[in-house]
N, C-alpha and C positions, 0 to 999 in steps of 0.2 A: 673323692679327694677335696672337692670344693666345700663340702660340708665340714670336713675337718679343719680346713683353712679358716672358714667362717668362725668356727668355734674358737680356734686359736687366737684370732684377732678380734673376737667379740663383735662381729658384724654379721649381716645376713649373707646367705649363699648367693643371692642375686647381686650383691655388692662385689663379692669375689668374682663372680662370672663376668661382670662388667670390667673389673680391673684386669682380669686375664685377657679379655677381648681387646682392651686398649693397649696392653703391654706386648702381646704376641707379635704384632707386625713390627713394632720397634725393635724387638730382639732379633727378628729375622733380618731387618735392615742392617743392624750392627754386626751380626755374625756372618752375613753373606760372603764377605770378602775373606773370611778366616776358615772356610770349609775347604779342606784339602780335595783336590781333584785328581783324576787319574794321571795327569801330567806331573803332579807333585810326587808321585811314587818313585822312590829310588830303586831301580831295577837290580842294584847290587846288594840289596839287603833282603833278608828273609822276612816274610810277613805272615800274620795270622789273619784269615778272612772268615767272617761269620756274619750271620744276619740277625736282625732283631726286629720285633714288631713294636711299633709305637702307636699308642691309642690316639684317636683323633675324633673329631666331631662326626656325628652320623649325618651324612648328606643323602637325602632321598634321591637326588639326581646322580649320585655316584654309588650305585649298588655294588661295584667291584671292591669297595673298601671293606665290605662286611666279610669277615672270615667265618665260614660255617664251622670250622674246626674249633675256633676259640670263642665263637658266639659274641664277637665284639667288632666294632668298627675300628680299623687300624691300617697303618701303612707299613710296608716291609722295606727296611733299609739294610743294605749290605755295607759292612765296614771292614777296613783293613788296618791293622796296627803292626808296629814293629815288635820284635821280641821283648823289648824293654817297656812296651805298653803305650808308646807314643802313637797317636792317631795319624795314619798315613793317607787315608782316602775314605770318602763317604759317597755311596751311590745316590743317584736320584731316587726318590721314593717310588716304590711300586705299590700296586693295589694290594691290600691286606689279604685278599683271597688267594694271591699267588704265593707259592712256597719258595724256599731258597733255591731249589733246583731250577727254577725258571730263569 
């Protein structure tokens, strides 16, 4: 993905990597207060719950992030949305090696 971004913006891949590294913590800080928690879920509404795998950096000190099934380093996040598609809840990230049933 970084190579495609570099080509699109006519810069090097390392420049894209540095930009992503600089922006990621800022996005986390801005979005932190807008992530729905389990307390935000309306018990009177119906919800769809599913999991998704999100790619992440490969950390040698975190071998649990490596999914043998997908052969990637990722985190597993569970999400709940209302039937109209509004986000209702996001779980804390789980190690990518864990499947939804955990």
